[in-house]
C-alpha positions as CSV (number, residue, x, y, z in Angstrom):
1,X,-23.4,-19.8,9.9
2,X,-21.8,-16.9,8.1
3,X,-24.3,-14.1,7.5
4,X,-23.9,-12.6,4.0
5,X,-26.8,-10.1,4.4
6,X,-24.6,-7.3,5.7
7,X,-22.1,-7.7,2.8
8,X,-25.0,-7.8,0.3
9,X,-26.6,-4.7,1.7
10,X,-23.3,-2.7,1.7
11,X,-22.4,-3.5,-1.9
12,X,-26.0,-3.0,-3.1
13,X,-26.1,0.4,-1.4
14,X,-22.8,1.7,-2.8
15,X,-23.5,0.4,-6.3
16,X,-26.3,3.0,-6.5
17,X,-23.9,5.9,-5.6
18,X,-23.6,8.1,-8.7
19,X,-20.6,10.0,-7.4
20,X,-18.7,6.7,-6.9
21,X,-19.7,5.4,-10.3
22,X,-18.5,8.7,-12.0
23,X,-15.2,8.6,-10.1
24,X,-14.5,4.9,-10.9
25,X,-15.5,5.3,-14.5
26,X,-13.0,8.2,-14.9
27,X,-10.2,6.4,-13.1
28,X,-10.6,3.0,-14.8
29,X,-10.8,4.6,-18.3
30,X,-7.7,6.7,-17.6
31,X,-5.7,3.7,-16.3
32,X,-6.3,1.5,-19.3
33,X,-5.3,4.2,-21.7
34,X,-2.1,4.7,-19.8
35,X,-1.4,1.0,-19.5
36,X,-1.8,0.5,-23.3
37,X,0.7,3.3,-23.9
38,X,3.2,1.8,-21.3
39,X,3.0,-1.7,-22.7
40,X,3.6,-0.4,-26.3
41,X,6.6,1.6,-25.1
42,X,8.1,-1.1,-22.9
43,X,7.2,-4.4,-24.5
44,X,9.9,-6.2,-22.5
45,X,8.0,-5.6,-19.2
46,X,5.9,-8.8,-19.6
47,X,9.1,-10.9,-19.7
48,X,10.5,-9.0,-16.8
49,X,7.2,-9.7,-14.9
50,X,7.7,-13.4,-15.4
51,X,11.3,-13.1,-14.0
52,X,9.9,-11.2,-11.0
53,X,7.4,-13.9,-10.4
54,X,10.2,-16.4,-10.1
55,X,12.1,-14.1,-7.7
56,X,9.0,-13.8,-5.6
57,X,8.4,-17.5,-5.5
58,X,11.9,-18.2,-4.3
59,X,11.8,-15.3,-1.8
60,X,8.5,-16.5,-0.2
61,X,9.9,-20.0,0.0
62,X,13.0,-18.7,1.8
63,X,11.3,-15.9,3.8
64,X,13.1,-16.7,7.2
65,X,16.5,-17.0,5.5
66,X,16.1,-13.6,3.8
67,X,14.8,-12.1,7.0
68,X,18.0,-13.0,8.8
69,X,20.1,-11.5,6.0
70,X,18.0,-8.3,5.9
71,X,18.3,-7.8,9.7
72,X,22.1,-8.3,9.6
73,X,22.4,-5.8,6.7
74,X,20.3,-3.1,8.4
75,X,22.3,-3.3,11.6
76,X,25.7,-3.4,9.7
77,X,24.8,0.0,8.3
78,X,23.9,1.6,11.7
79,X,20.2,1.0,11.6
80,X,18.1,-0.9,14.0
81,X,15.9,-3.9,12.9
82,X,12.8,-5.4,14.7
83,X,10.5,-8.3,14.0
84,X,6.8,-7.8,14.8
85,X,4.9,-11.0,14.9
86,X,1.5,-9.3,15.1
87,X,-0.1,-5.9,14.3
88,X,-0.2,-5.2,18.0
89,X,3.5,-5.8,18.4
90,X,4.2,-3.5,15.4
91,X,2.1,-0.7,16.9
92,X,3.9,-1.1,20.3
93,X,7.3,-0.8,18.6
94,X,6.3,2.3,16.6
95,X,4.6,3.8,19.6
96,X,7.8,3.5,21.7
97,X,9.9,5.0,18.9
98,X,7.6,7.9,18.3
99,X,6.5,8.7,21.8
100,X,3.8,11.4,22.4
101,X,3.3,15.0,21.4
102,X,5.3,14.6,18.2
103,X,4.7,15.7,14.6
104,X,4.8,12.7,12.2
105,X,4.8,12.8,8.4
106,X,3.8,9.6,6.6
107,X,4.3,8.2,3.2
108,X,1.4,6.2,1.6
109,X,1.7,2.6,2.8
110,X,-0.9,-0.2,2.7
111,X,1.1,-2.1,5.3
112,X,0.8,0.8,7.8
113,X,-2.9,1.0,6.9
114,X,-3.1,-2.7,7.8
115,X,-1.8,-1.6,11.3
116,X,-4.2,1.4,11.5
117,X,-1.0,3.2,12.4
118,X,-2.1,6.7,11.8
119,X,-5.2,6.4,14.0
120,X,-3.0,4.7,16.7
121,X,-0.4,7.5,16.8
122,X,-3.1,10.2,16.8
123,X,-4.8,8.5,19.8
124,X,-1.4,8.8,21.6
125,X,-1.4,12.5,21.2
126,X,0.7,13.0,18.1
127,X,0.0,15.1,15.0
128,X,0.1,12.8,12.0
129,X,-0.1,13.9,8.3
130,X,-0.5,11.7,5.3
131,X,1.7,13.3,2.6
132,X,0.5,11.5,-0.5
133,X,-2.2,13.7,-2.0
134,X,-4.7,10.8,-2.3
135,X,-4.0,9.5,1.1
136,X,-4.2,13.1,2.5
137,X,-7.7,13.3,1.2
138,X,-8.7,9.9,2.6
139,X,-7.3,11.0,6.0
140,X,-9.9,13.8,6.2
141,X,-12.7,12.6,3.9
142,X,-12.5,8.8,4.5
143,X,-13.7,6.2,4.6
144,X,-10.6,4.2,3.7
145,X,-8.0,3.8,0.9
146,X,-10.0,2.5,-2.1
147,X,-7.2,1.3,-4.3
148,X,-3.5,0.3,-3.8
149,X,-2.1,3.0,-6.0
150,X,-5.0,5.5,-6.1
151,X,-6.4,5.6,-2.5
152,X,-8.9,8.4,-3.3
153,X,-10.2,6.8,-6.5
154,X,-13.7,7.2,-5.1
155,X,-13.6,11.0,-4.9
156,X,-14.4,13.3,-7.8
157,X,-12.6,16.5,-8.4
158,X,-15.8,18.3,-7.5
159,X,-15.9,16.6,-4.1
160,X,-12.2,17.4,-3.5
161,X,-12.7,21.1,-4.5
162,X,-15.6,21.3,-2.0
163,X,-13.4,19.9,0.8
164,X,-10.4,22.1,0.1
165,X,-12.6,25.2,0.1
166,X,-13.7,24.4,3.6
167,X,-10.4,23.0,4.9
168,X,-8.1,25.8,3.5
169,X,-10.7,28.6,3.7
170,X,-10.0,29.8,0.1
171,X,-11.9,29.7,-3.2
172,X,-11.1,26.6,-5.2
173,X,-11.8,25.9,-8.9
174,X,-13.1,22.3,-9.4
175,X,-11.5,22.2,-12.9
176,X,-8.1,23.5,-11.7
177,X,-6.5,20.2,-10.6
178,X,-3.0,21.6,-10.5
179,X,-4.2,24.5,-8.3
180,X,-5.7,22.0,-5.8
181,X,-2.5,20.0,-5.7
182,X,-0.5,23.2,-5.1
183,X,-2.8,24.1,-2.1
184,X,-2.1,20.7,-0.4
185,X,1.6,20.9,-1.1
186,X,1.8,24.4,0.5
187,X,-0.1,23.1,3.5
188,X,2.3,20.1,3.9
189,X,5.5,22.1,3.4
190,X,5.7,23.4,7.0
191,X,4.9,19.9,8.3
192,X,7.9,18.3,6.7
193,X,10.3,20.8,8.4
194,X,8.6,20.6,11.8
195,X,8.3,16.8,11.8
196,X,10.0,14.7,14.4
197,X,9.5,11.4,12.7
198,X,9.0,10.2,9.1
199,X,7.2,6.9,8.5
200,X,7.2,4.9,5.3
201,X,6.4,1.4,4.1
202,X,8.4,-0.3,1.3
203,X,7.7,-1.3,-2.3
204,X,10.6,-3.7,-2.1
205,X,13.4,-4.6,0.3
206,X,16.9,-5.8,-0.8
207,X,18.2,-8.3,1.8
208,X,21.8,-8.1,0.7
209,X,22.1,-4.4,1.4
210,X,19.4,-3.7,3.9
211,X,17.8,-1.3,1.4
212,X,14.2,0.0,1.4
213,X,12.9,0.8,-2.1
214,X,10.1,3.5,-2.3
215,X,8.4,4.6,-5.5
216,X,6.7,8.0,-5.8
217,X,5.7,10.8,-8.1
218,X,5.1,13.7,-5.7
219,X,8.5,14.0,-3.9
220,X,6.5,13.7,-0.6
221,X,8.3,10.5,0.4
222,X,11.7,12.1,0.0
223,X,10.7,15.0,2.2
224,X,8.9,12.8,4.7
225,X,11.9,10.5,5.3
226,X,14.9,12.7,4.8
227,X,14.0,15.9,6.8
228,X,12.9,14.5,10.2
229,X,15.6,13.2,12.5
230,X,14.1,9.7,12.7
231,X,12.9,7.4,9.8
232,X,10.8,4.3,10.6
233,X,10.1,1.9,7.8
234,X,7.4,-0.8,8.2
235,X,8.2,-3.6,5.8
236,X,5.9,-6.6,5.2
237,X,8.0,-9.7,5.2
238,X,6.8,-10.6,1.7
239,X,8.6,-7.5,0.3
240,X,12.0,-8.9,1.0
241,X,13.9,-10.1,-2.1
242,X,17.5,-11.4,-2.2
243,X,19.5,-8.6,-3.9
244,X,19.4,-4.9,-5.0
245,X,19.2,-6.1,-8.6
246,X,16.0,-8.1,-7.8
247,X,14.5,-5.1,-6.0
248,X,15.1,-2.9,-9.0
249,X,13.3,-5.4,-11.2
250,X,10.3,-5.4,-8.8
251,X,9.9,-1.7,-8.7
252,X,10.1,-1.4,-12.5
253,X,7.3,-4.0,-12.8
254,X,5.2,-2.2,-10.2
255,X,5.6,1.1,-12.0
256,X,4.8,-0.2,-15.4
257,X,1.7,-2.2,-14.3
258,X,0.7,0.8,-12.2
259,X,0.4,2.7,-15.5
260,X,3.4,4.9,-15.3
261,X,5.6,5.6,-18.4
262,X,8.0,7.4,-16.1
263,X,8.1,7.3,-12.3
264,X,9.4,10.6,-10.9
265,X,11.4,9.2,-8.0
266,X,12.6,5.8,-6.8
267,X,14.2,6.2,-3.3
268,X,16.6,3.7,-1.8
269,X,17.5,4.0,1.9
270,X,20.2,1.9,3.4
271,X,20.8,3.5,6.8
272,X,20.9,6.7,8.8
273,X,23.0,9.7,7.7
274,X,26.7,9.1,8.4
275,X,28.8,11.5,10.3
276,X,30.5,14.1,8.1
277,X,27.5,14.4,5.8
278,X,26.2,17.5,7.4
279,X,22.6,17.8,8.4
280,X,21.3,15.8,5.4
281,X,19.3,12.6,6.3
282,X,17.8,11.2,9.5
283,X,20.0,10.4,12.5
284,X,18.1,7.2,13.2
285,X,16.9,4.5,10.8
286,X,14.5,1.8,12.2
287,X,13.1,-1.1,10.1
288,X,10.2,-3.1,11.4
289,X,9.6,-6.4,9.6
290,X,6.0,-7.3,9.9
291,X,4.7,-10.9,10.0
292,X,1.0,-10.6,10.9
293,X,0.1,-13.9,9.2
294,X,2.6,-13.8,6.3
295,X,4.8,-16.6,7.5
296,X,1.8,-18.9,8.0
297,X,0.5,-18.0,4.6
298,X,3.9,-18.7,3.0
299,X,3.4,-22.4,4.1
300,X,-0.1,-22.6,2.7
301,X,-0.1,-24.1,-0.9
302,X,-3.1,-22.0,-2.0
303,X,-2.8,-18.8,0.1
304,X,0.9,-18.3,-0.5
305,X,0.3,-16.8,-4.0
306,X,-1.3,-13.8,-2.3
307,X,2.2,-12.9,-1.1
308,X,3.4,-12.6,-4.7
309,X,1.2,-9.5,-5.0
310,X,3.1,-6.3,-5.8
311,X,0.2,-4.1,-5.0
312,X,0.2,-2.4,-8.4
313,X,-3.6,-2.4,-8.4
314,X,-4.0,-3.6,-12.0
315,X,-6.3,-6.4,-11.0
316,X,-8.7,-3.9,-9.3
317,X,-9.0,-1.9,-12.5
318,X,-10.1,-4.9,-14.6
319,X,-12.4,-6.5,-12.0
320,X,-16.1,-6.1,-12.9
321,X,-17.2,-6.1,-9.3
322,X,-14.6,-3.5,-8.3
323,X,-15.7,-1.3,-11.2
324,X,-19.2,-1.0,-9.6
325,X,-18.5,-0.9,-5.9
326,X,-14.8,0.1,-5.7
327,X,-12.9,-0.4,-2.4
328,X,-16.1,-1.1,-0.5
329,X,-15.6,-4.7,-1.5
330,X,-13.6,-6.2,1.4
331,X,-15.5,-4.1,3.9
332,X,-15.0,-0.7,5.5
333,X,-12.9,-2.1,8.4
334,X,-10.3,-3.7,6.1
335,X,-7.4,-1.6,4.9
336,X,-7.5,-3.6,1.7
337,X,-10.1,-3.8,-1.2
338,X,-11.2,-5.8,-4.1
339,X,-10.7,-9.6,-4.6
340,X,-7.0,-9.3,-3.8
341,X,-8.0,-7.2,-0.8
342,X,-10.2,-10.0,0.5
343,X,-7.2,-12.4,0.3
344,X,-4.9,-9.9,2.1
345,X,-7.6,-9.4,4.8
346,X,-7.9,-13.2,5.2
347,X,-4.2,-13.5,5.9
348,X,-3.6,-10.4,8.0
349,X,-7.0,-9.5,9.6
350,X,-10.5,-10.7,10.1
351,X,-11.0,-14.1,8.5
352,X,-14.8,-14.1,9.2
353,X,-15.4,-10.8,7.4
354,X,-13.1,-11.7,4.5
355,X,-14.8,-15.0,4.0
356,X,-18.2,-13.2,3.7
357,X,-16.7,-10.9,1.1
358,X,-15.1,-13.8,-0.8
359,X,-18.6,-14.7,-2.0
360,X,-18.8,-11.4,-4.0
361,X,-16.2,-12.6,-6.5
362,X,-17.7,-13.7,-9.9
363,X,-14.7,-16.1,-10.5
364,X,-14.4,-14.7,-14.0
365,X,-10.6,-14.7,-13.9
366,X,-10.1,-11.3,-15.5
367,X,-7.8,-10.4,-12.6
368,X,-5.4,-13.1,-13.7
369,X,-5.0,-11.4,-17.1
370,X,-4.3,-8.0,-15.5
371,X,-1.9,-9.2,-12.8
372,X,1.9,-9.2,-13.6
373,X,2.3,-12.1,-11.2
374,X,-0.6,-14.0,-12.7
375,X,-2.1,-14.6,-9.2
376,X,-5.1,-16.9,-9.5
377,X,-7.5,-14.9,-7.3
378,X,-10.6,-17.1,-8.2
379,X,-8.6,-20.2,-7.0
380,X,-7.8,-18.5,-3.6
381,X,-11.2,-17.1,-3.1
382,X,-12.8,-20.4,-3.9
383,X,-10.6,-22.1,-1.4
384,X,-11.6,-19.5,1.3
385,X,-15.2,-20.4,0.6
386,X,-14.5,-24.1,0.8
387,X,-12.8,-23.7,4.2
388,X,-16.0,-22.0,5.4
389,X,-18.1,-25.0,4.2
390,X,-15.8,-27.3,6.2
391,X,-16.7,-25.5,9.4
392,X,-20.5,-25.6,9.0
């Protein structure tokens, strides 16, 4: 029998944390103000989201076909492609490509969090630095990314100032957010130039051109993947769409539903630097396509809608449970969080733990209204509960 006591104790405990509540209240309020402005400025985005839903439905139904095209396109441009059936296989491939004693810069990526890749590479004797500001804070302050877009959503500026004062050994003004950002950027600057390997995930992947799409606002991804001599991209198979045009539509919907009126950078990578282009760009381009439960889920009539998720995080901001307990919902061992995180964990990780956390959902359906893909989380989480009842 599944024991729900541990889940109940964890969520009750963190719901009483005043620092967490302050951080969540600030972040959620800020998001909805920005989202309202974005939807007023770009009213066509809702229609574009419907089109992206159709693209994702077709792509998930044709995952193996698109995977073959993607591999062919990567290798035609001088890159090297791999298929990792499991998280262990993916870590093994990355471990062999990186080696030991190397400096690694990483872009924020939930897929690499799913693999616990940073911890794995550090255990092998490498220096690894998260270069997204929020992810950098999570690397040192923990306990895990608490939101798809805003991984340090659980930290207040007061907490960050306290950490940076100790970490950097300088005075830090808790109200000077720009000053704190500048301190981290200065620290990371040397790491970009000394890195041996840059690792990224992917927001979308165009099968026809073998192109990784990466959205960012801090320029950290550009530096992480273009300055080191080797770029490794870890791509969940659900990120593959047929064409460049489709991928552009996906990244625009992610940006808008993420609350951005303007995204500073959208990077597209289609191969290693070609000879004659000087010293710009990595000499090696490796793309690892990760299954880890995705193919099996694509054949499940209920679970497959999880794979439509763009990881914009909009559902998390509207969820009444997430608004109280944040990313602790789904458990501290899961890379994912919230109701959608429970679904991702069920597909890619620990089914027992995710089933326990599925019972925390109120089944109110507010997440459906927030989601650009209209994913029916209550339906999926109810199904996960039902499958438990079949076993007992």
